[in-house]
All heavy atoms as an XYZ file, in Angstrom:
956
protein
N      16.843     38.397    -16.349
C      17.993     39.257    -16.150
C      18.209     40.070    -17.412
O      18.132     39.546    -18.509
C      19.224     38.426    -15.858
N      18.458     41.323    -17.233
C      18.762     42.207    -18.351
C      20.189     42.653    -18.181
O      20.565     43.168    -17.147
C      17.833     43.415    -18.356
C      18.055     44.406    -19.490
C      17.597     43.804    -20.806
C      17.305     45.683    -19.231
N      20.998     42.386    -19.181
C      22.407     42.739    -19.119
C      22.727     43.735    -20.203
O      22.400     43.505    -21.359
C      23.290     41.491    -19.319
O      22.928     40.526    -18.354
C      24.758     41.838    -19.204
N      23.325     44.824    -19.815
C      23.803     45.784    -20.794
C      25.281     45.510    -20.946
O      26.074     45.764    -20.048
C      23.557     47.236    -20.341
C      24.126     48.201    -21.350
C      22.073     47.474    -20.145
N      25.649     44.928    -22.074
C      27.036     44.558    -22.297
C      27.905     45.788    -22.465
O      29.003     45.856    -21.931
C      27.152     43.661    -23.524
N      27.409     46.769    -23.183
C      28.195     47.981    -23.389
C      27.311     49.092    -23.892
O      26.463     48.877    -24.741
C      29.308     47.728    -24.398
N      27.486     50.245    -23.322
C      26.870     51.452    -23.847
C      28.001     52.449    -23.992
O      28.626     52.829    -23.012
C      25.834     52.026    -22.886
C      24.509     51.303    -22.752
C      23.634     52.001    -21.733
C      23.782     51.215    -24.077
N      28.292     52.826    -25.194
C      29.366     53.784    -25.437
C      28.747     55.020    -26.049
O      28.174     54.960    -27.127
C      30.438     53.202    -26.389
C      31.545     54.206    -26.616
C      30.991     51.898    -25.830
N      28.811     56.125    -25.313
C      28.236     57.357    -25.830
C      29.299     58.175    -26.527
O      30.472     58.091    -26.214
C      27.576     58.209    -24.708
C      26.429     57.485    -24.084
C      28.589     58.625    -23.662
N      28.861     58.953    -27.500
C      29.766     59.843    -28.195
C      30.209     60.926    -27.215
O      29.371     61.582    -26.613
C      29.052     60.496    -29.395
O      28.601     59.465    -30.252
C      29.987     61.430    -30.150
N      31.508     61.118    -27.015
C      31.953     62.134    -26.070
C      31.508     63.525    -26.505
O      31.571     63.874    -27.670
C      33.478     62.027    -26.136
C      33.751     60.688    -26.696
C      32.599     60.386    -27.607
N      31.030     64.296    -25.535
C      30.744     65.696    -25.765
C      30.867     66.422    -24.447
O      30.930     65.817    -23.394
C      29.360     65.919    -26.389
C      28.147     65.260    -25.780
C      27.214     66.299    -25.202
C      27.430     64.565    -26.907
N      30.936     67.710    -24.500
C      31.103     68.481    -23.280
C      29.850     68.370    -22.434
O      28.733     68.397    -22.947
C      31.388     69.944    -23.600
C      32.696     70.216    -24.339
C      32.833     71.695    -24.637
C      33.877     69.731    -23.516
N      30.034     68.291    -21.113
C      28.897     68.165    -20.212
C      27.950     69.352    -20.379
O      26.739     69.177    -20.327
C      29.387     68.065    -18.768
N      28.480     70.539    -20.581
C      27.610     71.705    -20.743
C      26.803     71.613    -22.031
O      25.720     72.164    -22.134
C      28.415     72.984    -20.707
C      29.495     73.086    -21.772
C      30.499     74.181    -21.479
O      30.471     74.785    -20.419
N      31.371     74.448    -22.416
N      27.297     70.897    -23.028
C      26.557     70.696    -24.265
C      25.499     69.613    -24.110
O      24.526     69.594    -24.853
C      27.499     70.280    -25.397
C      28.492     71.329    -25.813
C      29.483     70.782    -26.835
O      29.323     69.640    -27.279
O      30.418     71.513    -27.178
N      25.688     68.715    -23.154
C      24.797     67.557    -23.009
C      23.364     67.972    -22.723
O      22.438     67.297    -23.136
C      25.304     66.636    -21.909
N      23.181     69.075    -22.012
C      21.833     69.510    -21.659
C      21.038     69.950    -22.891
O      19.826     69.878    -22.905
C      21.904     70.642    -20.649
N      21.717     70.400    -23.946
C      20.989     70.903    -25.107
C      21.275     70.135    -26.393
O      20.682     70.426    -27.420
C      21.285     72.382    -25.295
C      22.722     72.712    -25.569
C      22.919     74.232    -25.684
N      24.262     74.557    -26.055
C      25.302     74.617    -25.236
N      25.132     74.394    -23.958
N      26.500     74.922    -25.672
N      22.174     69.181    -26.352
C      22.545     68.419    -27.542
C      22.168     66.956    -27.358
O      22.503     66.367    -26.345
C      24.075     68.503    -27.775
O      24.445     69.871    -27.816
C      24.470     67.819    -29.063
N      21.456     66.371    -28.323
C      21.145     64.947    -28.188
C      22.428     64.109    -28.137
O      23.381     64.399    -28.845
C      20.353     64.630    -29.452
C      19.996     65.939    -30.057
C      20.960     66.945    -29.544
N      22.428     63.138    -27.276
C      23.575     62.235    -27.165
C      23.293     61.029    -28.044
O      22.198     60.478    -28.035
C      23.781     61.793    -25.705
C      24.855     60.734    -25.610
C      24.141     62.985    -24.846
N      24.277     60.636    -28.812
C      24.117     59.447    -29.628
C      24.977     58.333    -29.067
O      26.030     58.588    -28.474
C      24.540     59.725    -31.088
O      25.889     60.167    -31.093
C      23.649     60.768    -31.721
N      24.521     57.131    -29.220
C      25.288     55.975    -28.794
C      26.178     55.548    -29.944
O      25.700     55.363    -31.061
C      24.362     54.826    -28.397
C      23.545     55.052    -27.151
C      22.542     53.931    -26.965
C      24.430     55.163    -25.932
N      27.449     55.422    -29.671
C      28.384     54.943    -30.680
C      28.181     53.452    -30.875
O      28.185     52.952    -31.985
C      29.836     55.242    -30.252
O      29.940     56.629    -29.967
C      30.809     54.881    -31.344
N      28.011     52.744    -29.761
C      27.708     51.317    -29.822
C      26.984     50.911    -28.560
O      27.138     51.537    -27.527
C      28.985     50.497    -29.996
O      29.805     50.631    -28.862
N      26.168     49.893    -28.675
C      25.414     49.405    -27.531
C      24.996     47.972    -27.799
O      24.803     47.576    -28.948
C      24.176     50.262    -27.291
N      24.873     47.209    -26.734
C      24.310     45.868    -26.842
C      23.573     45.594    -25.548
O      24.127     45.738    -24.466
C      25.378     44.798    -27.063
C      24.755     43.412    -27.218
C      25.753     42.355    -27.566
C      25.036     41.033    -27.728
N      25.962     39.961    -28.031
N      22.317     45.221    -25.673
C      21.490     44.871    -24.526
C      21.050     43.434    -24.723
O      20.579     43.059    -25.803
C      20.269     45.808    -24.420
C      19.330     45.349    -23.327
C      20.713     47.241    -24.184
N      21.217     42.629    -23.678
C      20.814     41.224    -23.727
C      19.784     40.941    -22.657
O      19.871     41.471    -21.548
C      22.021     40.310    -23.510
O      22.974     40.511    -24.523
N      18.826     40.124    -22.989
C      17.772     39.699    -22.081
C      17.886     38.191    -21.950
O      17.953     37.487    -22.968
C      16.416     40.099    -22.674
C      15.156     39.760    -21.914
C      15.105     40.581    -20.631
C      13.937     40.063    -22.760
N      17.938     37.685    -20.730
C      18.048     36.241    -20.511
C      17.038     35.822    -19.452
O      16.768     36.565    -18.507
C      19.463     35.883    -20.054
N      16.466     34.658    -19.622
C      15.495     34.187    -18.653
C      15.131     32.734    -18.889
O      15.758     32.034    -19.690
N      14.087     32.302    -18.203
C      13.604     30.929    -18.307
C      12.111     30.970    -18.551
O      11.386     31.684    -17.857
C      13.895     30.160    -17.008
O      15.290     30.207    -16.761
C      13.453     28.719    -17.107
N      11.664     30.220    -19.526
C      10.223     30.091    -19.764
C       9.786     28.770    -19.148
O      10.590     28.050    -18.560
C       9.937     30.119    -21.260
O      10.355     28.912    -21.859
N       8.513     28.419    -19.329
C       8.063     27.116    -18.810
C       8.547     25.968    -19.691
O       8.327     24.811    -19.377
C       6.541     27.094    -18.667
C       5.834     27.376    -19.970
O       6.453     27.745    -20.972
N       4.527     27.223    -19.966
N       9.238     26.299    -20.800
C       9.739     25.268    -21.708
C      11.260     25.181    -21.673
O      11.825     24.100    -21.573
C       9.264     25.527    -23.149
C       7.739     25.561    -23.189
C       9.808     24.494    -24.106
C       7.158     26.033    -24.494
N      11.950     26.333    -21.747
C      13.414     26.313    -21.808
C      13.995     27.692    -21.483
O      13.272     28.681    -21.419
C      13.891     25.877    -23.199
C      13.266     26.648    -24.321
N      13.580     27.962    -24.609
C      12.320     26.276    -25.217
C      12.861     28.376    -25.636
N      12.080     27.371    -26.017
N      15.290     27.722    -21.275
C      15.990     28.994    -21.088
C      16.045     29.716    -22.425
O      15.934     29.097    -23.482
C      17.420     28.760    -20.596
C      17.465     28.188    -19.178
O      16.424     28.212    -18.500
O      18.544     27.732    -18.783
N      16.208     31.039    -22.362
C      16.298     31.802    -23.597
C      17.208     33.004    -23.416
O      17.464     33.441    -22.295
C      14.903     32.278    -24.059
C      14.273     33.221    -23.062
C      14.509     34.596    -23.120
C      13.460     32.753    -22.048
C      13.945     35.462    -22.200
C      12.891     33.610    -21.116
C      13.136     34.966    -21.204
O      12.586     35.814    -20.290
N      17.694     33.503    -24.514
C      18.430     34.767    -24.542
C      17.995     35.504    -25.809
O      17.627     34.889    -26.809
C      19.960     34.576    -24.579
O      20.309     33.853    -25.747
C      20.471     33.878    -23.343
N      18.031     36.802    -25.721
C      17.743     37.652    -26.877
C      18.573     38.909    -26.701
O      18.905     39.300    -25.576
C      16.264     37.983    -26.948
N      18.905     39.536    -27.808
C      19.710     40.758    -27.698
C      19.393     41.718    -28.823
O      18.743     41.361    -29.812
C      21.195     40.408    -27.698
O      21.566     39.812    -28.910
N      19.866     42.941    -28.648
C      19.718     43.983    -29.656
C      20.863     44.974    -29.514
O      21.457     45.103    -28.446
C      18.374     44.725    -29.521
O      18.256     45.677    -30.580
C      18.251     45.447    -28.195
N      21.136     45.638    -30.594
C      22.113     46.732    -30.567
C      21.400     48.065    -30.808
O      22.042     49.092    -30.967
C      23.212     46.536    -31.629
O      22.596     46.406    -32.905
C      24.058     45.307    -31.316
N      20.071     48.041    -30.820
C      19.277     49.246    -31.025
C      18.880     49.835    -29.677
O      18.028     49.280    -28.986
C      18.011     48.932    -31.861
O      18.405     48.273    -33.059
C      17.253     50.198    -32.189
N      19.526     50.913    -29.299
C      19.291     51.571    -28.013
C      19.320     53.083    -28.242
O      20.180     53.568    -28.959
C      20.374     51.188    -26.974
C      20.126     51.862    -25.644
C      20.443     49.677    -26.804
N      18.359     53.799    -27.646
C      18.317     55.265    -27.757
C      18.465     55.900    -26.390
O      17.843     55.457    -25.426
C      16.977     55.738    -28.329
C      16.648     55.266    -29.702
C      15.315     55.822    -30.212
N      14.220     55.947    -29.263
C      13.349     54.988    -28.966
N      13.459     53.800    -29.513
N      12.371     55.216    -28.110
N      19.257     56.959    -26.294
C      19.296     57.779    -25.084
C      18.103     58.721    -25.190
O      17.996     59.482    -26.144
C      20.610     58.582    -24.976
C      20.560     59.520    -23.772
C      21.805     57.661    -24.868
N      17.177     58.642    -24.228
C      15.987     59.481    -24.288
C      16.032     60.625    -23.287
O      15.260     61.573    -23.410
C      14.720     58.645    -24.047
O      14.838     57.951    -22.807
C      14.499     57.656    -25.179
N      16.925     60.536    -22.300
C      17.052     61.625    -21.334
C      18.460     61.621    -20.776
O      18.983     60.583    -20.394
C      16.044     61.456    -20.202
C      16.027     62.616    -19.231
C      14.904     62.475    -18.239
C      14.802     63.718    -17.388
N      13.686     63.621    -16.445
N      19.052     62.800    -20.734
C      20.367     62.976    -20.139
C      20.425     64.359    -19.526
O      20.150     65.343    -20.196
C      21.466     62.826    -21.192
C      22.885     63.137    -20.718
C      23.336     62.095    -19.703
C      23.838     63.180    -21.880
N      20.720     64.404    -18.254
C      20.827     65.695    -17.572
C      22.029     65.655    -16.648
O      22.136     64.763    -15.805
C      19.556     65.984    -16.780
C      19.556     67.325    -16.099
C      18.239     67.562    -15.363
O      17.253     66.864    -15.570
N      18.240     68.538    -14.495
N      22.937     66.609    -16.820
C      24.096     66.722    -15.941
C      23.952     67.989    -15.119
O      23.252     68.932    -15.503
C      25.431     66.726    -16.733
C      25.652     65.401    -17.416
C      25.473     67.855    -17.727
N      24.620     68.018    -13.969
C      24.559     69.167    -13.078
C      25.136     70.396    -13.761
O      26.127     70.297    -14.491
C      25.321     68.868    -11.784
N      24.528     71.550    -13.539
C      25.053     72.779    -14.132
C      26.485     73.045    -13.656
O      26.852     72.706    -12.533
C      24.103     73.867    -13.610
C      22.921     73.167    -13.066
C      23.348     71.771    -12.726
N      27.252     73.636    -14.544
C      28.609     74.032    -14.165
C      29.654     72.956    -14.338
O      30.819     73.172    -14.028
N      29.256     71.780    -14.826
C      30.243     70.721    -15.039
C      30.741     70.777    -16.472
O      30.043     70.415    -17.399
C      29.649     69.335    -14.733
C      29.528     69.066    -13.278
N      30.570     68.621    -12.520
C      28.491     69.239    -12.435
C      30.173     68.491    -11.262
N      28.923     68.868    -11.189
N      31.935     71.251    -16.632
C      32.539     71.344    -17.955
C      33.441     70.135    -18.162
O      33.802     69.443    -17.219
C      33.342     72.627    -18.086
N      33.812     69.898    -19.389
C      34.717     68.807    -19.691
C      34.010     67.666    -20.376
O      32.826     67.730    -20.688
N      34.712     66.624    -20.603
C      34.218     65.442    -21.291
C      33.139     64.775    -20.441
O      33.330     64.500    -19.264
C      35.395     64.495    -21.514
C      35.041     63.270    -22.319
O      33.953     62.707    -22.102
O      35.844     62.882    -23.155
N      31.996     64.509    -21.037
C      30.887     63.888    -20.323
C      31.281     62.554    -19.727
O      30.918     62.238    -18.598
C      29.688     63.723    -21.260
C      28.473     63.001    -20.684
C      27.918     63.741    -19.483
C      27.418     62.811    -21.739
N      32.022     61.749    -20.457
C      32.403     60.427    -19.953
C      33.257     60.545    -18.696
O      33.136     59.746    -17.776
C      33.113     59.632    -21.038
C      32.270     59.343    -22.275
C      33.088     58.594    -23.313
C      31.025     58.578    -21.923
N      34.113     61.549    -18.634
C      34.915     61.774    -17.428
C      34.018     62.265    -16.297
O      34.143     61.847    -15.145
C      36.024     62.809    -17.707
O      36.817     62.334    -18.796
C      36.903     63.022    -16.491
N      33.072     63.136    -16.624
C      32.171     63.687    -15.615
C      31.289     62.622    -14.973
O      30.873     62.772    -13.825
C      31.306     64.779    -16.234
N      31.022     61.533    -15.683
C      30.167     60.481    -15.129
C      30.769     59.855    -13.876
O      30.057     59.340    -13.034
C      29.918     59.389    -16.176
C      29.041     59.779    -17.345
C      28.919     58.621    -18.329
C      27.677     60.230    -16.894
N      32.066     59.886    -13.760
C      32.709     59.273    -12.603
C      32.695     60.195    -11.371
O      33.067     59.766    -10.289
C      34.147     58.883    -12.937
O      34.901     60.040    -13.248
N      32.266     61.434    -11.536
C      32.198     62.369    -10.406
C      30.817     62.300     -9.782
O      29.818     62.568    -10.447
C      32.493     63.796    -10.886
C      33.882     63.978    -11.437
C      34.064     65.386    -11.937
C      35.427     65.542    -12.598
N      35.585     66.874    -13.204
N      30.720     61.959     -8.481
C      29.419     61.852     -7.828
C      28.617     63.147     -7.958
O      29.153     64.244     -7.835
C      29.774     61.582     -6.362
C      31.141     60.978     -6.410
C      31.830     61.640     -7.582
N      27.329     63.003     -8.242
C      26.440     64.146     -8.327
C      26.392     64.825     -9.688
O      25.562     65.699     -9.905
N      27.271     64.434    -10.595
C      27.290     65.076    -11.908
C      26.111     64.644    -12.771
O      25.436     65.469    -13.367
C      28.608     64.774    -12.645
O      29.683     65.220    -11.855
C      28.663     65.469    -13.990
N      25.870     63.362    -12.842
C      24.784     62.841    -13.654
C      23.488     62.918    -12.856
O      23.334     62.250    -11.840
C      25.080     61.397    -14.062
C      24.120     60.758    -15.045
C      24.101     61.519    -16.367
C      24.502     59.312    -15.284
N      22.565     63.759    -13.301
C      21.310     63.945    -12.571
C      20.177     63.090    -13.111
O      19.282     62.717    -12.371
C      20.911     65.423    -12.598
C      21.896     66.291    -11.839
C      21.503     67.748    -11.845
O      20.866     68.235    -12.771
N      21.880     68.445    -10.797
N      20.193     62.793    -14.400
C      19.156     61.948    -14.990
C      19.714     61.266    -16.238
O      20.445     61.882    -17.006
C      17.935     62.776    -15.356
N      19.353     59.991    -16.402
C      19.783     59.236    -17.575
C      18.732     58.177    -17.841
O      18.322     57.450    -16.936
C      21.146     58.585    -17.338
C      21.671     57.823    -18.517
C      22.171     58.491    -19.623
C      21.679     56.438    -18.533
C      22.658     57.802    -20.733
C      22.162     55.739    -19.623
C      22.654     56.428    -20.729
N      18.279     58.100    -19.091
C      17.256     57.132    -19.463
C      17.546     56.630    -20.868
O      17.937     57.410    -21.738
C      15.891     57.799    -19.403
C      14.727     56.894    -19.659
C      13.399     57.619    -19.478
O      13.008     57.871    -18.317
O      12.779     57.947    -20.508
N      17.354     55.319    -21.068
C      17.489     54.743    -22.407
C      16.219     53.984    -22.757
O      15.481     53.542    -21.879
C      18.711     53.795    -22.527
C      18.610     52.626    -21.540
C      20.013     54.548    -22.377
C      19.635     51.527    -21.767
N      15.979     53.868    -24.061
C      14.837     53.087    -24.557
C      15.364     52.044    -25.520
O      16.209     52.330    -26.368
C      13.838     54.004    -25.260
N      14.854     50.832    -25.363
C      15.213     49.716    -26.216
C      13.933     49.290    -26.944
O      12.966     48.887    -26.291
C      15.755     48.516    -25.396
C      16.970     48.923    -24.593
C      16.068     47.334    -26.289
C      16.729     48.965    -23.113
N      13.879     49.402    -28.265
C      12.686     48.929    -28.964
C      12.504     47.425    -28.737
O      13.364     46.624    -29.098
C      12.979     49.238    -30.438
C      14.051     50.292    -30.405
C      14.857     49.999    -29.172
N      11.396     47.052    -28.116
C      11.166     45.649    -27.765
C      11.183     44.747    -28.996
O      11.678     43.624    -28.937
C       9.843     45.504    -27.011
N      10.684     45.240    -30.117
C      10.637     44.420    -31.330
C      12.021     44.204    -31.932
O      12.196     43.348    -32.801
C       9.720     45.062    -32.364
N      13.020     44.952    -31.461
C      14.375     44.757    -31.987
C      15.120     43.633    -31.288
O      16.185     43.228    -31.728
C      15.179     46.071    -31.878
O      15.513     46.348    -30.539
N      14.554     43.093    -30.200
C      15.166     41.954    -29.513
C      15.007     40.702    -30.361
O      13.900     40.394    -30.816
C      14.525     41.726    -28.153
C      14.927     42.705    -27.061
C      13.964     42.593    -25.879
C      16.350     42.468    -26.611
N      16.109     40.011    -30.595
C      16.074     38.786    -31.390
C      16.884     37.694    -30.709
O      17.892     37.962    -30.080
C      16.613     39.035    -32.801
C      15.735     39.956    -33.590
N      14.507     39.578    -34.078
C      15.890     41.248    -33.926
C      13.957     40.593    -34.699
N      14.773     41.630    -34.622
N      16.406     36.475    -30.879
C      17.047     35.291    -30.319
C      17.631     34.440    -31.438
O      17.218     34.544    -32.582
C      16.026     34.475    -29.537
O      16.595     33.259    -29.110
N      18.542     33.586    -31.057
C      19.101     32.649    -32.039
C      18.253     31.379    -32.147
O      18.475     30.571    -33.033
C      20.549     32.267    -31.668
O      20.558     31.713    -30.357
C      21.459     33.483    -31.727
N      17.285     31.191    -31.240
C      16.430     30.001    -31.269
C      15.256     30.218    -32.214
O      14.560     31.241    -32.131
C      15.904     29.676    -29.873
C      16.970     29.160    -28.944
C      16.359     28.584    -27.687
C      17.488     28.055    -26.823
N      17.020     27.147    -25.828
N      15.011     29.253    -33.073
C      13.900     29.335    -34.022
C      12.570     29.449    -33.279
O      12.321     28.744    -32.305
C      13.855     28.093    -34.921
C      14.989     28.064    -35.925
O      15.507     29.163    -36.248
O      15.360     26.969    -36.383
N      11.716     30.349    -33.759
C      10.375     30.474    -33.205
C      10.260     31.269    -31.931
O       9.144     31.573    -31.502
N      11.353     31.601    -31.299
C      11.277     32.301    -30.020
C      10.843     33.752    -30.189
O      10.059     34.270    -29.382
C      12.620     32.254    -29.289
C      12.604     32.938    -27.921
C      11.827     32.116    -26.918
C      14.005     33.168    -27.424
N      11.302     34.421    -31.216
C      11.018     35.856    -31.388
C       9.527     36.158    -31.383
O       9.073     37.076    -30.699
C      11.653     36.392    -32.664
C      13.162     36.477    -32.582
O      13.731     36.130    -31.528
O      13.774     36.892    -33.577
N       8.757     35.383    -32.135
C       7.313     35.621    -32.231
C       6.650     35.534    -30.853
O       5.879     36.413    -30.471
C       6.685     34.625    -33.196
C       5.195     34.808    -33.392
C       4.635     33.791    -34.370
C       3.137     33.922    -34.463
N       2.569     32.892    -35.334
N       6.974     34.488    -30.102
C       6.390     34.322    -28.767
C       6.891     35.383    -27.797
O       6.131     35.880    -26.966
C       6.682     32.922    -28.227
C       5.941     31.854    -28.997
O       4.865     32.089    -29.522
N       6.520     30.673    -29.083
N       8.174     35.728    -27.892
C       8.741     36.734    -27.013
C       8.093     38.095    -27.288
O       7.702     38.804    -26.357
C      10.253     36.829    -27.213
C      10.916     37.937    -26.422
S      12.701     38.021    -26.694
C      12.801     38.200    -28.477
N       7.959     38.461    -28.552
C       7.357     39.749    -28.902
C       5.894     39.800    -28.464
O       5.409     40.850    -28.026
C       7.497     40.013    -30.392
C       8.922     40.238    -30.806
N       9.326     40.158    -32.119
C      10.042     40.520    -30.093
C      10.628     40.399    -32.191
N      11.082     40.601    -30.961
N       5.205     38.655    -28.539
C       3.818     38.593    -28.065
C       3.791     38.803    -26.547
O       2.973     39.579    -26.037
C       3.208     37.242    -28.424
C       1.754     37.102    -28.024
C       1.194     35.751    -28.446
C      -0.231     35.581    -27.952
N      -0.764     34.251    -28.306
N       4.671     38.139    -25.816
C       4.724     38.274    -24.358
C       5.110     39.696    -23.938
O       4.619     40.204    -22.926
C       5.703     37.272    -23.766
N       5.970     40.336    -24.707
C       6.399     41.707    -24.413
C       5.366     42.743    -24.872
O       5.538     43.934    -24.591
C       7.742     42.007    -25.074
C       8.950     41.287    -24.493
C      10.180     41.532    -25.368
C       9.211     41.723    -23.067
N       4.328     42.300    -25.558
C       3.264     43.183    -26.055
C       3.856     44.366    -26.818
O       3.587     45.528    -26.530
C       2.393     43.679    -24.895
C       1.739     42.571    -24.115
C       0.956     43.117    -22.948
C       0.370     41.973    -22.157
N      -0.373     42.442    -20.986
N       4.678     44.044    -27.821
C       5.439     45.081    -28.521
C       4.563     46.113    -29.237
O       5.002     47.247    -29.427
C       6.472     44.489    -29.506
C       7.494     43.642    -28.771
C       5.815     43.697    -30.606
N       3.354     45.753    -29.605
C       2.483     46.738    -30.264
C       1.932     47.749    -29.253
O       1.807     48.922    -29.553
C       1.363     46.043    -31.018
C       1.894     45.232    -32.197
C       0.797     44.819    -33.135
C       1.347     43.835    -34.136
N       1.600     44.350    -35.411
N       1.593     47.287    -28.060
C       1.085     48.178    -27.015
C       2.203     48.938    -26.314
O       2.024     50.087    -25.924
C       0.336     47.374    -25.944
C      -0.967     46.783    -26.386
C      -1.564     45.945    -25.275
O      -1.956     46.527    -24.238
O      -1.605     44.710    -25.450
N       3.333     48.287    -26.104
C       4.466     48.850    -25.374
C       5.728     48.693    -26.222
O       6.502     47.761    -26.019
C       4.649     48.150    -24.025
C       3.390     48.159    -23.191
C       2.535     47.063    -23.159
C       3.063     49.290    -22.447
C       1.384     47.088    -22.393
C       1.908     49.316    -21.682
C       1.069     48.215    -21.656
O      -0.073     48.242    -20.902
N       5.933     49.584    -27.184
C       7.032     49.398    -28.133
C       8.422     49.509    -27.521
O       9.364     48.948    -28.067
C       6.799     50.495    -29.168
C       5.926     51.498    -28.507
C       5.133     50.758    -27.482
N       8.562     50.194    -26.387
C       9.878     50.388    -25.800
C      10.020     49.758    -24.421
O       9.088     49.796    -23.615
C      10.216     51.881    -25.654
C      10.479     52.564    -26.978
O      10.951     51.883    -27.914
O      10.226     53.766    -27.076
N      11.182     49.197    -24.172
C      11.615     48.823    -22.837
C      12.451     50.008    -22.372
O      13.347     50.453    -23.092
C      12.468     47.532    -22.879
C      11.622     46.365    -23.376
C      13.079     47.250    -21.506
C      12.435     45.105    -23.683
N      12.144     50.542    -21.205
C      12.796     51.767    -20.754
C      13.551     51.519    -19.451
O      13.011     50.930    -18.516
C      11.762     52.900    -20.545
C      12.418     54.167    -20.010
C      11.023     53.194    -21.846
N      14.805     51.974    -19.421
C      15.613     51.926    -18.208
C      15.868     53.352    -17.750
O      16.360     54.171    -18.512
C      16.949     51.221    -18.431
C      17.842     51.275    -17.216
C      17.593     50.450    -16.125
C      18.885     52.175    -17.142
C      18.396     50.511    -14.985
C      19.693     52.239    -16.008
C      19.439     51.410    -14.934
N      15.503     53.649    -16.495
C      15.733     54.960    -15.898
C      16.729     54.787    -14.744
O      16.482     54.056    -13.789
C      14.444     55.557    -15.379
C      14.645     56.935    -14.749
C      13.341     57.605    -14.381
N      12.621     57.911    -15.621
C      11.306     57.863    -15.738
N      10.554     57.514    -14.732
N      10.730     58.145    -16.885
N      17.847     55.444    -14.877
C      18.921     55.338    -13.887
C      18.531     56.012    -12.570
O      18.024     57.127    -12.561
C      20.191     56.014    -14.438
C      21.408     55.983    -13.527
C      21.993     54.588    -13.457
C      22.453     56.975    -14.034
N      18.787     55.318    -11.460
C      18.612     55.900    -10.137
C      19.973     56.333     -9.581
O      20.098     57.396     -8.983
C      17.951     54.896     -9.194
N      20.991     55.486     -9.801
C      22.327     55.815     -9.299
C      23.369     54.934     -9.976
O      23.045     53.877    -10.524
C      22.408     55.657     -7.788
C      22.290     54.232     -7.302
C      22.292     54.127     -5.772
N      22.132     52.757     -5.363
C      20.981     52.104     -5.303
N      19.861     52.706     -5.632
N      20.926     50.848     -4.916
N      24.603     55.388     -9.920
C      25.747     54.613    -10.387
C      26.538     54.156     -9.181
O      26.749     54.925     -8.240
C      26.642     55.459    -11.300
C      26.056     55.842    -12.656
C      26.945     56.856    -13.346
C      25.878     54.612    -13.525
N      26.978     52.899     -9.199
C      27.787     52.348     -8.113
C      29.089     51.816     -8.686
O      29.073     51.201     -9.757
C      27.046     51.195     -7.422
C      25.741     51.594     -6.781
C      24.979     50.398     -6.212
O      25.350     49.233     -6.521
O      24.013     50.631     -5.474
N      30.195     52.023     -7.977
C      31.454     51.452     -8.460
C      31.401     49.925     -8.391
O      30.873     49.354     -7.442
C      32.504     51.985     -7.502
C      31.795     52.798     -6.480
C      30.339     52.779     -6.766
N      31.923     49.271     -9.416
C      32.014     47.816     -9.431
C      33.323     47.463    -10.117
O      33.399     47.424    -11.342
C      30.827     47.198    -10.175
C      30.839     45.680    -10.098
C      29.606     45.073    -10.674
C      29.684     43.562    -10.503
N      28.524     42.885    -11.004
N      34.352     47.254     -9.327
C      35.685     47.022     -9.874
C      36.153     48.261    -10.606
O      36.092     49.361    -10.073
N      36.557     48.095    -11.843
C      37.018     49.238    -12.633
C      35.888     49.840    -13.476
O      36.118     50.741    -14.276
C      38.171     48.812    -13.545
O      37.706     47.821    -14.448
N      34.661     49.347    -13.281
C      33.507     49.823    -14.058
C      32.489     50.465    -13.129
O      32.707     50.563    -11.912
C      32.886     48.668    -14.817
N      31.387     50.888    -13.684
C      30.274     51.419    -12.913
C      29.056     50.527    -13.135
O      28.801     50.077    -14.247
C      29.935     52.844    -13.357
C      30.984     53.895    -13.062
C      30.602     55.217    -13.728
C      31.151     54.090    -11.569
N      28.308     50.280    -12.075
C      27.079     49.500    -12.148
C      25.910     50.468    -12.120
O      25.822     51.325    -11.238
C      27.001     48.550    -10.965
C      25.739     47.750    -10.937
C      25.733     46.807     -9.758
N      24.485     46.068     -9.767
C      23.927     45.572     -8.696
N      24.508     45.693     -7.535
N      22.797     44.932     -8.788
N      25.011     50.346    -13.087
C      23.839     51.203    -13.159
C      22.672     50.537    -12.406
O      22.339     49.397    -12.673
C      23.456     51.440    -14.605
N      22.098     51.261    -11.461
C      20.969     50.778    -10.691
C      19.797     51.700    -11.023
O      19.938     52.928    -11.023
C      21.251     50.833     -9.176
C      20.051     50.394     -8.358
C      22.468     49.984     -8.839
N      18.655     51.110    -11.339
C      17.503     51.935    -11.694
C      16.258     51.116    -11.863
O      16.170     49.990    -11.376
N      15.284     51.685    -12.553
C      14.028     50.983    -12.793
C      13.950     50.594    -14.269
O      14.401     51.320    -15.145
C      12.803     51.863    -12.423
O      12.875     53.074    -13.169
C      12.800     52.172    -10.946
N      13.340     49.468    -14.492
C      13.191     48.919    -15.831
C      11.694     48.741    -16.075
O      11.000     48.087    -15.292
C      13.911     47.576    -15.933
C      13.958     46.914    -17.292
C      14.777     47.749    -18.264
C      14.554     45.531    -17.163
N      11.184     49.338    -17.148
C       9.761     49.225    -17.484
C       9.623     48.346    -18.730
O      10.097     48.695    -19.809
C       9.155     50.607    -17.728
C       7.638     50.557    -17.870
C       7.023     51.929    -18.091
N       7.347     52.350    -19.457
C       7.816     53.539    -19.763
N       8.087     54.423    -18.845
N       8.073     53.855    -21.034
N       8.985     47.201    -18.548
C       8.749     46.268    -19.650
C       7.258     45.988    -19.700
O       6.665     45.601    -18.693
C       9.512     44.930    -19.441
C      11.014     45.177    -19.345
C       9.189     43.957    -20.562
C      11.818     43.931    -19.074
N       6.658     46.176    -20.869
C       5.233     45.916    -21.090
C       4.388     46.476    -19.956
O       3.597     45.844    -19.367
C       4.966     44.422    -21.294
């Protein structure tokens, strides 16, 4: 399971988003699973927005525009696989080997759609790991 605890983007105008790189103010991505030995968790706060495209003609704060259907046309983030760290001794080395961090340095999430989930939005998309 991959959980994105929070992605907070720096607010900017939607019309600027197409030509201005978006920076993350804060982010935390956690990876949790089970190996043949034990359960594990790892996390990182290193996340890059690699693609952001909003529909033409949408002015205003990007964060507000995200709640309007059809506004967000493309969104992609990259998580450096080697930046994932666990609190368990010895896990990082094996995890980085399993993730093939030298061959595949980034874990990439590409958004397909946003769905309402209570007072938040749930991101549904594809995740590319190793």
